[in-house]
N, C-alpha and C positions, 0 to 999 in steps of 0.2 A: 504494500499499499504506500503510495506517495506521502511524503512528509507535508504536513499542513503548515509548516513554518514558512513564512514568506521572506522576501528580501530584507526587510528591517531586522527581523530576528537573526537571520543569517550573518548580516553585517556585524551585529553586536557580538555574535559567537565568534566569528573570525578575528575581529579586533582583539577580543579578549584573549583568545587562544594564542595568538601570535605575540601580543604584548606581554603576556605572562610567561609563556614557555620559550619565546624568542624564535627566530627563524633564520638559518644559515648563520652568517656573521653578526646578525642582529640579536644581542643578548636579551634574555627576558628580564621582567621586572625584578624577580627574586634575586638573581644574579647581580643586577645593577645595584640593588639596595645593599646586598651583602658586601660588595666591593666598596661601595661608599662608606660603609661602617667601618671596614678594615682601614681605609685611608684616613679616617677621622678618629681613630682610637675609640671606636664605639660611642662617639657622641652623636645622638640621634638627630638633633636640630642641625649640627654642622653638616651631617650626611645629607639632610633634606636640602639644605642650601647648595651643597656641591651638586646633587642631582638636578636641582632646578637650574643652576648655572650652565650645566653641560647640555641640558635639553633645550634651553633657550639658544644656545650657541648652534646646536644641531639644527633646530628649526630654521634659523636665519640661513644656514649654509644650504639646507635643502630647498628652502624658499627661493634662495638666489639661484640654484641650479635649474629648478623646475620653471623659472620664469625667463630663462635665457632663451633667445631665438625667436621670440615675437609670434607673429601669426602663423609662421611656417611650422611651428612644432606645438602650437596651442592644443590641438586635439589629443596629441599624445601626452603631454606633460601635464595638462591640468588634472585628470584623473589620478595620475601617479603622484603628483604633488599632494593632492587631498589625502590619498591613501597614506602617504608617508607622514603628513601632519597629524592625522588622527591616530595612527599607530604610535607615533612619539608621544602624543598627548596621553593616551591610554597607558603606555608604559610608565610615563611620568607619575600620573596620578596612582597607579597600582604600586610603584615603587615607594612612593610616600605612605600609602596605606600599610605596605609591608613594614616599613620603618617605625610606624606608630603601633605595630603590634597586631594589625588586622590579618586575618586569615584569608588568603587569596583564593582558598577553595570554597569560601562561604559565598553563596549567591547574593546575600545582602551586601557584602563588600563590593561585589561586581557591580550592582546596581548602583551603589554609592559613587563608585569610581566613574561610572559612565555619566552620572548626573554631573559630576565635577568637569568631565571632558566637554559637556555642553554649556558650562558655565551658567550664566543667568537664565538661559533658555532652560537648562536641566532643572534649576531650582523651581522655575515657573511650572514645568511639567510635573514635578514632585508635589508642589502645593496644590495643583489642579486635581491630582490623584487622591488628596486627602491628607498630606502631611502638614502638621502644624510646625513650620519651621521657627516660628517665634518661641514656642515654649518647649520644643524638644530639638535634639541634635538630628542631623540627617540620619545617621546610623540607627539611632534609637527609634526615630519615626518610621524608618524602613521596617525595622523588626516588628513593629506593631501591625503592619499591614498584612492581611491574609495573602498567602503565596500567589493566588490567582490575580490579586490586585497588583501586586509587585510585578508580576509577569506582564500585565497590561502596561505598566510604566516602561518596562524593558522595551516593549514593542513601540511605545510612543517615542522613546529616545532613538530607537532604530529609524523610525520614520523621519525624525528631525535631522539625523545625521545622513540619512539618504538624500534629504532635500538640500542640504548643504552640498553634497557632491555634484549636485547639478546646477548650482548657482553660486557665484561669488560676487555678484553685483558689479560695482564699478571696478573692482580689481581685474575682472576678466577684460574689461575694455582697455585698461592700462596695459595688459600683456601684448596688445597689438603693436605697441611702441617699444622696441627693445632697449632703446637708450634709457627709458625711465623705468621699465618693467622690473628689471633685476633688483634694484634697491627697494622698490615698493613691495615686491613679493617677499623679500628677505625681512623687511621690517613688519609687515603684516603678519607673517607666520611667527616671527619671534614675539610679537605683541599677544598673539593667540596663546602661545605657550606660557607666557607669563600670567596670563588670565587663568588658564587652567591650573597652574601652580597655586595662585591665590586662592581659588575655591578648594583645592585639594588640601591646602595647609589649613584652611579654616574649618573643613567639614569631616576630614578623615582621621 
């Protein structure tokens, strides 16, 4: 029987699997977190800062590379760039969760990480699902949700991410101009990564 899971759920599954376990030379979140702890003599917050800095730099460099070439490469590079950006974002948030003692095998942790990847949009979706973000933390609020309701939130997050893959607004227009596209792409992706880091540090 064919799976009833659609593209949004599959997207979440794949982002999570590759961000946590790694793929090829791309190390997974647990390995990144453990390496950061070793490099900072087990200082959790120093390790968090180290990971944030490295991921912001990576986002800037991948944004730069995916924006080079202008219109001639736009069709090829835009999907790859978005995939790389959200894979990095998911790994960043998952690594912070790991450093804070969260279990990456816990589906509640996964949902919380993906909320942080979406930033303000993710918080909005969580609140619309029924979370009281004023009187409860994200993780405690998610634990109070019935599993089926949390699954619905996962699907909504997947839909929001899928829509982002197909639109980048004005940034897509700037990619038609190679002279300005590279620094704008790098700056935008670095800013996105900083935003994810801010939400992950606050909520995980």
